C-alpha positions as CSV (number, residue, x, y, z in Angstrom):
1,X,-23.9,-84.3,-41.4
2,X,-25.3,-84.1,-44.5
3,X,-27.0,-81.0,-45.5
4,X,-30.2,-79.7,-47.2
5,X,-28.8,-77.8,-50.2
6,X,-29.3,-77.4,-54.1
7,X,-26.5,-77.8,-56.4
8,X,-26.0,-76.7,-59.9
9,X,-25.0,-78.3,-63.3
10,X,-24.8,-74.8,-65.3
11,X,-23.9,-75.4,-68.7
12,X,-21.4,-73.3,-71.1
13,X,-24.3,-71.7,-73.4
14,X,-25.8,-70.5,-70.2
15,X,-25.0,-67.0,-69.1
16,X,-25.1,-67.4,-65.5
17,X,-22.4,-69.8,-66.0
18,X,-20.0,-66.7,-67.0
19,X,-21.8,-64.6,-64.6
20,X,-21.1,-67.3,-61.8
21,X,-17.4,-67.6,-62.9
22,X,-17.0,-63.7,-63.1
23,X,-18.3,-63.2,-59.5
24,X,-16.1,-66.2,-58.2
25,X,-13.3,-64.6,-60.2
26,X,-14.1,-61.6,-58.4
27,X,-14.2,-62.7,-55.2
28,X,-10.6,-64.3,-55.6
29,X,-9.6,-60.8,-56.5
30,X,-10.9,-59.8,-53.3
31,X,-10.6,-62.6,-50.7
32,X,-6.5,-63.4,-51.4
33,X,-6.1,-59.4,-50.1
34,X,-7.8,-59.9,-46.9
35,X,-5.2,-63.3,-46.6
36,X,-2.3,-61.6,-47.8
37,X,-2.7,-58.7,-44.7
38,X,-1.5,-61.9,-42.3
39,X,2.6,-63.0,-43.4
40,X,2.5,-65.9,-45.7
41,X,-1.3,-65.5,-45.8
42,X,-1.6,-66.7,-49.4
43,X,0.6,-69.8,-48.4
44,X,-1.1,-70.9,-45.3
45,X,-4.5,-70.3,-46.5
46,X,-4.8,-71.0,-50.2
47,X,-7.9,-69.0,-50.6
48,X,-8.5,-69.0,-54.0
49,X,-9.2,-72.7,-53.6
50,X,-11.9,-71.7,-51.0
51,X,-13.9,-70.0,-53.9
52,X,-12.9,-72.8,-56.7
53,X,-14.1,-75.3,-54.3
54,X,-17.5,-73.3,-53.4
55,X,-17.9,-72.4,-56.7
56,X,-17.5,-75.6,-58.4
57,X,-19.9,-77.5,-56.0
58,X,-22.6,-75.6,-56.0
59,X,-22.6,-74.6,-59.8
60,X,-21.2,-77.4,-61.4
61,X,-17.2,-78.0,-62.7
62,X,-18.1,-76.2,-66.0
63,X,-18.5,-72.7,-63.7
64,X,-15.8,-73.8,-61.6
65,X,-13.4,-74.3,-64.4
66,X,-13.8,-71.3,-65.9
67,X,-13.6,-69.6,-62.4
68,X,-10.3,-71.9,-61.9
69,X,-8.3,-71.4,-64.9
70,X,-9.3,-67.3,-65.3
71,X,-8.4,-66.6,-61.2
72,X,-4.9,-67.2,-61.1
73,X,-4.2,-64.8,-64.6
74,X,-6.5,-62.2,-63.7
75,X,-4.9,-62.1,-59.7
76,X,-1.3,-62.2,-61.8
77,X,-2.0,-59.5,-64.3
78,X,-3.9,-57.1,-61.8
79,X,-1.7,-58.2,-58.3
80,X,1.3,-59.9,-59.3
81,X,0.5,-62.7,-57.2
82,X,0.4,-65.6,-57.7
83,X,4.5,-65.4,-59.2
84,X,4.9,-66.2,-62.6
85,X,6.6,-69.2,-62.2
86,X,3.7,-70.5,-59.8
87,X,1.0,-69.6,-62.4
88,X,1.0,-73.2,-64.3
89,X,1.2,-75.5,-61.7
90,X,-1.4,-73.2,-59.3
91,X,-3.9,-73.4,-62.7
92,X,-3.4,-76.8,-62.9
93,X,-4.1,-77.7,-59.0
94,X,-7.1,-75.5,-59.0
95,X,-8.4,-76.9,-62.3
96,X,-7.9,-80.2,-60.9
97,X,-10.3,-78.8,-57.6
98,X,-12.9,-77.2,-59.8
99,X,-13.2,-80.4,-62.0
100,X,-13.4,-82.9,-58.8
101,X,-15.5,-81.0,-56.7
102,X,-17.9,-80.0,-59.7
103,X,-18.0,-84.1,-60.2
104,X,-18.3,-85.5,-56.8
105,X,-21.2,-83.0,-56.0
106,X,-23.4,-84.1,-59.3
107,X,-22.1,-87.8,-58.1
108,X,-23.2,-87.5,-54.5
109,X,-25.9,-84.8,-54.9
110,X,-25.1,-83.9,-51.0
111,X,-22.9,-82.1,-49.2
112,X,-21.1,-83.5,-46.3
113,X,-17.7,-83.0,-44.1
114,X,-16.7,-86.8,-45.4
115,X,-17.5,-85.9,-49.2
116,X,-15.3,-83.0,-49.0
117,X,-12.1,-84.3,-47.2
118,X,-12.3,-87.2,-50.2
119,X,-12.6,-84.0,-52.8
120,X,-9.5,-82.3,-51.2
121,X,-7.2,-85.4,-50.4
122,X,-8.4,-86.8,-54.5
123,X,-7.5,-83.4,-55.8
124,X,-4.3,-83.3,-53.7
125,X,-3.3,-86.4,-55.3
126,X,-4.3,-85.8,-58.6
127,X,-2.2,-82.2,-57.7
128,X,1.0,-83.7,-56.7
129,X,0.6,-86.1,-60.2
130,X,0.6,-83.1,-61.9
131,X,2.9,-80.8,-60.3
132,X,5.7,-83.3,-60.3
133,X,5.2,-83.7,-64.4
134,X,5.2,-79.9,-64.7
135,X,8.0,-79.2,-62.7
136,X,9.5,-82.8,-62.0
137,X,9.2,-82.4,-57.6
138,X,6.2,-82.2,-55.1
139,X,7.7,-79.1,-53.5
140,X,4.2,-77.1,-53.4
141,X,2.5,-79.9,-52.7
142,X,4.7,-81.2,-49.5
143,X,4.0,-77.2,-48.8
144,X,-0.1,-77.4,-49.1
145,X,-0.2,-80.2,-45.9
146,X,3.5,-78.7,-44.1
147,X,2.8,-75.1,-44.2
148,X,-1.2,-75.0,-45.9
149,X,-3.0,-77.3,-43.5
150,X,-4.6,-74.1,-41.5
151,X,-6.0,-73.9,-45.3
152,X,-6.8,-77.1,-46.0
153,X,-9.2,-77.1,-42.5
154,X,-10.5,-74.1,-44.2
155,X,-11.7,-75.6,-47.2
156,X,-13.4,-78.5,-45.6
157,X,-15.0,-76.7,-42.8
158,X,-15.6,-73.4,-44.7
159,X,-16.1,-74.5,-48.1
160,X,-19.5,-77.5,-46.2
161,X,-20.6,-73.9,-43.7
162,X,-20.7,-71.7,-47.0
163,X,-22.3,-74.0,-49.0
164,X,-24.5,-75.3,-46.3
165,X,-25.8,-71.7,-45.0
166,X,-24.8,-69.1,-47.8
167,X,-26.8,-71.3,-49.9
168,X,-28.8,-73.8,-48.1
169,X,-32.0,-72.0,-50.2
170,X,-32.9,-71.3,-53.6
171,X,-34.6,-67.8,-53.6
172,X,-34.1,-66.4,-56.7
173,X,-33.8,-69.5,-59.2
174,X,-34.1,-67.5,-62.3
175,X,-30.3,-66.2,-60.9
176,X,-28.8,-69.0,-59.2
177,X,-29.3,-71.6,-62.4
178,X,-31.2,-74.6,-62.9
179,X,-31.4,-76.7,-60.4
180,X,-29.7,-80.5,-61.2
181,X,-32.4,-82.2,-58.7
182,X,-29.9,-82.5,-55.9
183,X,-31.9,-81.7,-53.4
184,X,-31.0,-83.4,-50.3
185,X,-33.0,-84.1,-46.8
186,X,-31.3,-83.5,-43.9
187,X,-29.9,-86.7,-42.3
188,X,-27.3,-87.5,-39.8
189,X,-24.0,-88.7,-40.7
């Protein structure tokens, strides 16, 4: 299942890169507050990951990486969450997600559920290695699968639907950014 989408590769010398990164950081301030209304909602649904996945996939790894590095820190400074002890691992995992998602979009030039599943699995594998290096264990990565499986589904299905339907056309190319020429025709899996 592929979708007609336009994917962008924004660069650090473009104001749009910082504008979209700031929008995703703002989204990452609001969305976790909604999920924290559910007991353990942040752990179960990983709302920061959904925003980073969508941002990096749609606007490129550079935009995603800026948002991935800033979101946990801004959230921590303004809300106290994530907790200080998980901040380095969470930031590293979000940065990996931004890089993997942005590079996958750049390489495949399409959006599909199998690609997003691959992005999530590769991200979790690299994140587990990074977590092992940073902490000596992989407890958070195991929790991503045991407790956070609804969040993984949200990233895959929600990310696909957001990219496909929310960003499926470009009515304002001067606002979104330069297309990397990644327009994809609808096809069947």
